[in-house]
C-alpha positions, 0 to 999 in steps of 0.5 A: 621149460622143465623138459629140456635136455643138460647143458654145461655152463662155465664148467657145470652141469645143469640137469632138466628139474623133472628128471632130477627131482623125480629120480629122488622120488618126488612128482613134478607138477607144472601148473601153467595158469599160475606159471609154476612148478610144485614138488610133491613127496612121492611116498614110494621110490623105485631102486635101480635094476629092481621091480621092488617098490621100497617106501620112504617116509620124509624128505628124501633130499636130506640123505646122502646118496651113500646112505641111499645106497646102503637103504637099497642094499640093505633092502636087497638082502631083506628081499632075498630072504623072504622079508618085506623091505625097511620103511626108510625113515628120514626122522630115524635117519636124522638121529643116525647121522647125529650118532655117526657125526657124534662117534667122531666128535666125541672120539669113541665107537661104541653103541652108548654115546657119552652124549646121548646115551644108548641107542634107544635113550637116543631115539627117545631125546629125539622123539623117535617112538618104537616098540622095538629098536636096534642098532648097527654102527661100523667104521673104516669102510670105503662104500656102501657095498663094503659097510653093507657086506661088513654088517652082512658078515658079522652075525649081530648086525646080520641079525638086526638087518634080518629081525622080522620085528624090525620095520624102520630103518635110518641110516647115518654116514659121517665123512672124518679126517681121523684114522677111521675116515668113515662113520655109519650107524644103522637105526631099525625100529618098529612103531606102533603105526606099523602094527596092522 
């Protein structure tokens, strides 16, 4: 059964497949004649405590919870200013995740990576096509709320978040064991397919 209550076994909590997957923006389809469950990616995800629908592209399960939270908080700032919310692009998020890890692995904190070059060069290396792009980075913040507030208090970072030319966002988080402890990257883009 896929619609059962949560159960605790050997100290672990097991939750129903349907509620878990639907909370991540997937449709759950039970085909009794095949005795099979199918998960279908749903292109819209609904943020908590809001009627606003946010669009995502890609496998939502590949994102960390803190990355999803930053996505919702960032779009909340855009919506407050009357701007269209970003599309969460999981492919762009993969690049942002790599950038955050690279800052830790190569011991730098800069928009230019010794491994991949500028954010624009890096996106091209990972086959992310764009007609407009930008990047926000941060380190040392302990939560999604803290880092989003930090970006919004900084003029250049705020301008990226509220830039009408950007339509997509990718978010990358890396937890480190150095003095910074956390690394964050937001990659913004507008792709040709977003032009109407």
